[in-house]
C-alpha positions, 0 to 999 in steps of 0.5 A: 347298866344300859337298862339303868341308864334307859330307865333314868332317861325315861324318868327324865323325859316324863317329868312334868313340872308343876306350873308356878304362879306367873307372879311368883317371886323366885328364891334369892338367885345369889344364894347357895350357888354351891351346896350349903355347908354347916351343922345341924343338931337334930341327928345327934341331940334331937330336942336335947338342945340349949343355947350354950351347945349351939355356941359351942358348935360355933366356937368349934367351927373356928377352933377345929378348922371347920370354918377354914374348910368352908363350913359356915351355917350353924343351924338349930333344929326343932324344939327351940321355941316356946310352946305358944306364940306371943299372945300380943303379937302372934310371933314365935318366942324362944324357949325360956329355959333352953334359949333364955338369951333369945334367938337374936342374941344367939344369931349375933354370937354366931355372926361374931365368929364370921359364921351364919345362923340357921333355924327350923320350923315346919309347914304345918300347925306344929313342928315334927316334935310337936313342942312348938307351933309350925308356920302354916298360915303364919308364913309372913309373920314368921319369916319377918321374925326370922329376918329380924333375928338375923337368920341366914338359913331356914329348914322348913319341915313337912309335919302336921301339914293338914293335908294341904298341897306341898307346892302351895305351902312351900311357895307361900314361905318362899314368898314370905322370905323374899318379902323380908328383903333379907337373904335367907337360904331356903331348905325345903324338907318335905322328904321327897314325898311330892317329888320336889326335884320337879318343882323345887328349883323355882321355890327353894335353894335345896330340897330333901329327896328322901326321908330322914337319914340315921347313923347306919350303913344300910340307911346311908346306902338306901338314901344314896340309891334314892338321890343318885338318879336325880343328878339332872335336877341339881345346879347352882342355887338348886340342890338335891339334899339327901339329908345330913352327914352322919360322920362322927356319930360313931355307929359306922366304921371309918371306911363307911364314913369316908364313903358317906363323905365322898359320895355326898361330896361328888353328888353335890349334896349339902354338907351339914354335919349331924354330929355333936362336934364336942364328941367327934374323934380326930380321925373323923374330923380329918374326914370332915376337913378334907379340903380336896374332897370339899373342893369337889363338892363346892366346885363352881360348875355346880354339877351333881356327879352322875352314875356311869356304872353300877353292877354287882355293887360296884359303882362309878360316879363322874362329876365334871369340874369348872377347870375341865378336870373330872372327879371320879368316885369308885364305890364298893357297896359289896361285902368283899374286897373288889377292884373297881375301874373306869377309863379316861374315855368313859369319863369324857376326858380328851385323848392323851398319852398320860393323865394325872390322877390325884388321890384325894384321900392320900393327897398324892398325884399318880400317872396313868395311861388312862385307866383309873381303878382302885382295890377297895375294902367292903363299903370303901370309896376311892375318890380322884381328880383326873385330868389329861396333862403334859406333866404326867411323867413327873408323878409316881406310876399308878399301880393297882395292887389287890389282895383277894381271898378265894371263897371257901363256902358257897354263899358265905363271904370269902372274908369269913374263914373258920379256924383250921380251914385253909384258903387261898390269898392272891396278890395281884398288881397291874401297872396302869402307868404309861411308863414301864416299871422294873423288877416287879414282885409280890409278897404276902404276910399272915398273922403270926402263927398262921400257916402260909404255903406259897403256891406261885410267885411271878416276877416281872423284870419289866412290867409294861402298861396294863401288864400284871404280876401275881402271887398265890398263897395257901393260908390256914388260921390255927385251930386255937386262933382267937375269934374275931377280925384279923388282917392279912398284908400283901405288897408289890415291890418295883423299881421306877426307872430313874427314881428308885424302888417303890412299894404298893402295900395292900391289906384285907381283913378276915373274920374267924367266927367263934366256936359252933354251938354244942349239941341239943336244942338251942335258941338262935338268939343265944348263939353268937352272931358271926355277922349281921346287917339289918335295914334299920338298926341291928338284928335284935335278940329276943325283941323286935327291931325298934329304932336304929340305935339298938336295944330299943325294941319290944316283945316279939309280936306277930299279929297279936301272938307274942314270943319270949325268944327270937330275932327281930330284924328289918328288911333288908337283913342277913344274919350269919351263924357259924354252926360248923357242921354240928347242927341238923335243922333250924325252925322258926315262926316268921312274920311282920312284927306288930311294931309298925306305924299307924299306916299299917305297912310292912311286908317281907320274904323270909329265907333260911340258907344252909351255906349256899343252899336255900332250905326254906322260904316263907313266901310273901308275908304282910302286916295282915298275916299271922306267923307261919312256921318254916324249917330247913335242914342244916345237915353238913352245913358250916353256916346258917344264913337267915335273910329278910328280903324286901318284897319289892314295895320298899322297905318302910316298916318291914320289921320282920321276926324269926320268932321262936327260932331254934337250932337242933345240934 
């Protein structure tokens, strides 16, 4: 952590902000004093848009309570305009089929619902989809056109920019918007290529710090790691923008969407919904409408949450709030359950006998003696509002309860457990409240038919502050258990003096893999995956990694050599196959797939692991290299792990193939 903070301090100390012209007009200082909230269609529909869809979005803002929760901008992205400008006036024109009523009529419709209207163009000769003209060298006429239509928000992209300096292009549009006299929030979308956080404050109201997001967990975490260190650059009227929210698009779990929303909120990121609101589930709407978390994002002090702890995938963010409270997010990036903690002192709160800790997911207050912690599932985030208070005693005691599963096989997540093989489950509860609790005891329940043997069971007549009670059980899933995810349940029961009995339930998921491969030589792509993760979309069977949606790759090809069978992934990736001790070896050709961009990027390191032992490695492979053959022994191994690691130069276009991958069983 010290090294991380030192590195961030050095970055901040070395910042050189480009000088703006002395006569430059600053962006409207009355706008975006809190991060903008709204909707943008691109991530869910792309160019498949029309005016009725945008009207529907505005209506749903009202009927589903999004407007009431603070969302206000209804923004149209690329492909809204005709392919050419009006030959008489040089102005942009609405697309005659998609938006037959025109953009002013659409803006009027949005405004009539008490909302604001946003539009899109690019600081280039064309927009990114190349379906309509960009605004390069047409800044003044386009800005005035937008103002005449009643536009309230402009997203200004970076495609087809002719190599012109970013600061020059984005400053020209700033000045053109200012000249119109209409208040228009100005969103700089140049993908973080020219460090806009160093110069954006004098140019726009927000700036993209990263490339585009997509609806995968790996991309969400990648963007988080790029945006989080930039907290010093954000503030009222000038925000870091890690791109839109994917909540509701459906390719991540509810736990992951909760983390996405909580982390974007504590980072004071713009909250622009990137999902088709006509298709969002009730569960995901509840995430988007969480007013207590939105209040953290919209706090008037305007501070971006800062990382104060990051180790082993355990993150702590803190964000000071205008009333003196502190918001804190505890994030578990890892693949196993984890308890993550911080303290009132580390958060910068004053010394107090007790603190009020409000859980913003549960909408409930707890009393704490100063420790703030949570037991979190993989990829989970807890978010709290914490204050030193005089009335802390009114609230239920904060008692951490965790359910941990002991690792059974080296290198394999503890939550993966083969049928018929025992593991140890531990329920631990710790009293974090200033007051003692009585009669503390843990309990545990496994799915029906699973064998459970109690190994130990502590009971505490009195559980003081920071004291713990614990129970252990040996658990064996039956040989005939249905493969897939199963849930274990633990609980703590206590008596809160003067108030009666309390329960603190906790659960943990375990994954029972499918049957191992039978004998013979098998293609790895024909074996059931136990778990897989890939840096861009899923691991593909018998095709390259294409887009993030999956199933859209091409024939596996490494430097011109094609393969009918194999696995296509993208760094950083890990594929786990259950082999159950039945296989003796694995072999594959590996390399960077030819499905790469024109910039000829891509490099990775390929590894083969038998349980916790690395049995083969490719060394560095780049887009220039032919495939190389690797092989390793699986003798006695329960699991095969195939890994594609970034080589240290970033993960862009690191599409890596295990081509012709075979198991001998």
